KOLMI-240254 format. One record per residue (C-alpha): x, y, z; residue in one letter. Coordinates in steps of 0.25 Angstrom, whole numbers, plus 5000, padded with zeros to 4 digits. Layout:
// residues N
XYZA ...
***
This chain:
// residues 583
552854065566X 551854135560X 552054245550X 551454385551X 550554425540X 551654535536X 552654425534X 551554345526X 551454465516X 553054455516X 553054325511X 551954325501X 552754435494X 553954355496X 553254235488X 552654325477X 553754425474X 555054375480X 555754415493X 556454525487X 555254595483X 554454545495X 555154635506X 554754755499X 553454715495X 553054675509X 553454825515X 552654895505X 551454805507X 551554815523X 551654965521X 550254965514X 549654875523X 550154965536X 549555085530X 548355005525X 548054955540X 548255095546X 547155145536X 546255045538X 546254995551X 544854935551X 545154835543X 546054775552X 544954745562X 544454615554X 544954485551X 544454405538X 544454265547X 543054325553X 542654385539X 541554295536X 540454205542X 539154135537X 538654285537X 539354305525X 538954295510X 539654375499X 538754455488X 539554445475X 539154565466X 539454665455X 539254805462X 538454845450X 537554705450X 536254785455X 535854915449X 535055035451X 534755155443X 535555285446X 536355205457X 537655165457X 537655005458X 538554995470X 537455065479X 536454995472X 537054855475X 537254905489X 535854945491X 535254825486X 536154715494X 535954805506X 534354775504X 534354635499X 535754565506X 536254645518X 535654525526X 536154405520X 537454455512X 538654495519X 539654545509X 539554595495X 540654555485X 540654675475X 541354625462X 542354725455X 541754865457X 542954945452X 543055005439X 543254905429X 543454885414X 542854745412X 542354615417X 541354665425X 542454735436X 543654625435X 544454725427X 544754825437X 545154955433X 545255015446X 545354935460X 544855045469X 543855105462X 542355075462X 541755085449X 541055205448X 539655155442X 539655055453X 539955165464X 541055195473X 541755165485X 540655235493X 539655125487X 540655005491X 540655065505X 539055075506X 539054925502X 539954885513X 538954945524X 538054835522X 539054715517X 540454675517X 541254685504X 542054605494X 542954675483X 543454605471X 545154615471X 545254605455X 546754595455X 547254495446X 546954595435X 546554735432X 545854815420X 546554855408X 545954985410X 546655005425X 547555115428X 548555005430X 548554935418X 548355075410X 549655105416X 550254985411X 549755015397X 550355155398X 551655095402X 551755155416X 552955075422X 552455055436X 551254975429X 552054885420X 552254765429X 550754775434X 550254685423X 550754555416X 551354565402X 551654445396X 552554425384X 552054375370X 552254225369X 552354185383X 551854065387X 550554085395X 549953945392X 549853895407X 549254035412X 547753985416X 546654065409X 545354085416X 544854155403X 544854125387X 545354265385X 547054275382X 547854275394X 548554405388X 548154545383X 548854635374X 548954785378X 549754895371X 550854975379X 552055065378X 552954955375X 551954885365X 550854765368X 550954685380X 550254565383X 549554585397X 549054455406X 547454465407X 546954335413X 545354385412X 545454465401X 546054575393X 545554695400X 545854625415X 547554645415X 548054555425X 549054605437X 550554565439X 550754525452X 552154495450X 552254645451X 552154675467X 551554805464X 550254745458X 550254665472X 550454795479X 549354865473X 548354745473X 548654735489X 548254895489X 546954865481X 546654755491X 546854845503X 546054945496X 544754845495X 544954815510X 544954965514X 543654995506X 542854875512X 543154735505X 543154625517X 543254515505X 544254535493X 544054435480X 545354415474X 544854405460X 545554305450X 546654305460X 547254165455X 547754235443X 548554355448X 550054275448X 550654255434X 551854165432X 552154125418X 552253975417X 551053955426X 549653955426X 549654075433X 548454045442X 548454005458X 549954025457X 550654035471X 550954185469X 549554195468X 549054135482X 550254215488X 549554345483X 548254305488X 548954275501X 549654415502X 548454475499X 547854395511X 549054435519X 548754595515X 547354585518X 547654505533X 548654635537X 547854745531X 546354705531X 546154555539X 544754565537X 544654565522X 544654425514X 545154385502X 544354305492X 545054245480X 544254215469X 545054115460X 544154035450X 545153905449X 545153765452X 544653745467X 545853685472X 546653815467X 545453895472X 545453865486X 547053875486X 546654025488X 546354005502X 547853975506X 548153915518X 546753975523X 547454085530X 548254145520X 547454165506X 546054195504X 544954205514X 544054155503X 544054085490X 543154075480X 542453935480X 542353925464X 542153795463X 540753795471X 539953855459X 540153755449X 540153645459X 538753685463X 538253715449X 538753575447X 537953515457X 536653575454X 536853535440X 537153395442X 536253385452X 537253315461X 538153385472X 539253285473X 540453375466X 540053485474X 539953415488X 541353345486X 541953485482X 541353555493X 541953445503X 543153475500X 543153625504X 543953655516X 544353795522X 545753805524X 545553895537X 544453975545X 544954095538X 544654045523X 543253995517X 542653995503X 541854105496X 540754015490X 539954065478X 539154015466X 539154135457X 539754255454X 540154365444X 540954255436X 540554125430X 540553985436X 541953935437X 542453805431X 543853805434X 543653785449X 542853655447X 543753595436X 544453505445X 543053465452X 542053445441X 542453355428X 542453415414X 541053355412X 540553425424X 540953535419X 540553525405X 539053495410X 539153615421X 539553705408X 538553655399X 537453675408X 537753805411X 537853855396X 536353785395X 535953875405X 536454005398X 537754015404X 539254035398X 540653975399X 541854045400X 543153995396X 544553995400X 545753965390X 546653835393X 548153815392X 547953735379X 547253855372X 545653775374X 544653845382X 543853785394X 542653835403X 543053925414X 541753975421X 540353965418X 539554095416X 538154085420X 537254135433X 537254035443X 535754025444X 535653995429X 536853895431X 535953795440X 534753785430X 534453665424X 534453685409X 533353585407X 532353635418X 531353745418X 531853865426X 530553935428X 530353895443X 531054005450X 531053945464X 531753825458X 532853905451X 533053985464X 533053855473X 534053785464X 535053905464X 534853945478X 535253795481X 536353805474X 536853955482X 536553875496X 537653785493X 538553895491X 538053965504X 538153835513X 539553795510X 540753845518X 541153985514X 540654115510X 539654115499X 539754235489X 538454245481X 538354315467X 537354415466X 536654355455X 536554235462X 535954295475X 534854365466X 534454255458X 535054315444X 535154225431X 535954235418X 536154365411X 536354325398X 536154465394X 537354515400X 538254415393X 537654455380X 537954605383X 539454575388X 539754455382X 540354415394X 539854275399X 539954305415X 539054425413X 537954315413X 537954345430X 538354475431X 537054545428X 536854695433X 535354695439X 534354805443X 534154825456X 532654865454X 532254735446X 533254645454X 532354685467X 531054665460X 531454535457X 532054505471X 530554545475X 529854445466X 529454305473X 529454255459X 530754295454X 532054215454X 532854325460X 531754325472X 531954175475X 533454175474X 533654295482X 532754255494X 533354115494X 534754155494X 534354255506X 533754135514X 535054045512X 535954175516X 535154205528X 535154055532X 536754055529X 537154185537X 536254125550X 537053995551X 538453995555X 538653855550X 538853925536X 540154005541X 541154005531X 542053925541X 541153835546X 541153685542X 540753615529X 540353465528X 539953425514X 538853305515X 538453205504X 537053175506X 536353175492X 536953205478X 536053315475X 536253395489X 537353475493X 537553455508X 538453515519X 538553545533X 539053675537X 539553695553X 539753825558X 541253855563X 540853835578X 540153705574X 538853745579X 537953775568X 537853675555X 537053675543X 536653565534X 536653615520X 535853535508X 535653585494X 534953515484X 535453535469X 534353475462X 532853485459X 532453345466X 532253325480X 533453265488X 533353165497X 534453155507X 534853095520X 535753165527X 536553065537X 537053145549X 537753055557X 539153085553X 539053235553X 539153335564X 537553375563X 537253205568X 536553245580X 535553335572X 534053295575X 533453395565X 533853515554X 533353635550X 533553715537X 533853845540X 533253875527X 531953845527X 531753795541X 531353665538X 531753565548X 532253415546X 532353305556X 533553205557X 533253065560X 534352955564X 535353065559X 534953085546X 534353195539X 533353155529X 532853265519X 532153295505X 532853405498X 532153485489X 532553525475X 533653635477X 533353645491X 534253685502X 534353645516X 535253715527X 534953635538X 535253665553X 535253575564X 
***
């Protein structure tokens, strides 16, 4: 017998806090949800199972990524995106736009305010007139300048259990560290110095979810975001939320249960809002956040994809990428991948540590450094450090250190070939602003801030950006217009539906090949991507595929036609060429 969502809520709370606390907590939360539904009946009208299609692409951007003199940056962003992207991008993921104290937004001071220099909630709503919206829920930690933590430092009784205080000499050797900074940070309080749990840095104080009041407040924040237009909510660094001494404090059972509880909360009060988990961990642990396909995240960041795609281009061999991609299965028709190649952070190494060999990782890392990139490190149990992520603009990461980079067309083609792999795969594509507009390494920014991640976080002047976009000789022009062509082809064909079928093919060591089929089986696209600067002679044996009866193919990108002879498709794929072939 199936159980109701209210019963699911109770079971989640029992698992996290025990039966004694669960009954009272369930009543409190249901009361909150009843009031919320009464105030926002419109949010009950949709369902997240129908929330995405081949029409959906998510742009990842900071609220101040593009700027114009004497104008609030959210207003500039809205006008710029409406002019250039309204017909090819469905959703805008605005990276934390709340007041913050560090880490470019990820040390949040106030979860419910818009940083005044960016704009106001009215400006967020204006952006929503043209695009669907995705917000960040930065709920593993909070700024040291937040009202909650400042109240803790003053000794306010209600806030003393909001954060994790650790006694001196506690054995924390098993705790997984994603940074090379100390796990504990000392702060002065009326009771003397206290050591606070700070996973990501001294200004980012971890919240203590063993205190149910923290969870109640976070639920309130999630509902607030749903009420303010978020159709997708990204759970930042959620893998670290539950702390338990004696464990590695990552991916713990209660962590998953907290995500499931959040899913249940939104299923009850705002069923059209989808959760996306951001968990930069090994691939197997990452996809565990799908749960059973219906009870946890609707989308998970496909963290292994950026490094494996980069590896394919650097080695000119798609074997590892193809073998991994062939394992990607969706747990249900209600969950899919959030595919991306670049973002505001670096290229994660952890997601592929069980896929690529140490030698492969060392070679990729060395090449990134030779191309002007950086490496960020994490601390290990034995006191040593190891590479955690590569900090470099993705376009520059694809360069050949030995080759001339003067040919703008070739540079753009190579980059777009990598992006087309991401766009063709099953899932919803997420495109970082600097990828879409052909940016390069911003080394001056790293010198200014001292932070490696700044290399891919440059703020752009709108007039200069649009001048380059209008110049047929510029790299931005070639990248952006090439991207537009890919996006227009993708949204026009249901074979690219996030829940469609995906079959990885082996046709050539340097050609990443897959067959995409629409959910109804009516539309198919054979996608071929040459990752090298050489021609690839390819013969696709069609006899064993569902497209065996095809007599010819048409490339939906160029409209070029190809004939089939004896169930064989013979092609010469040019350097970095992309073919998306329909029957």
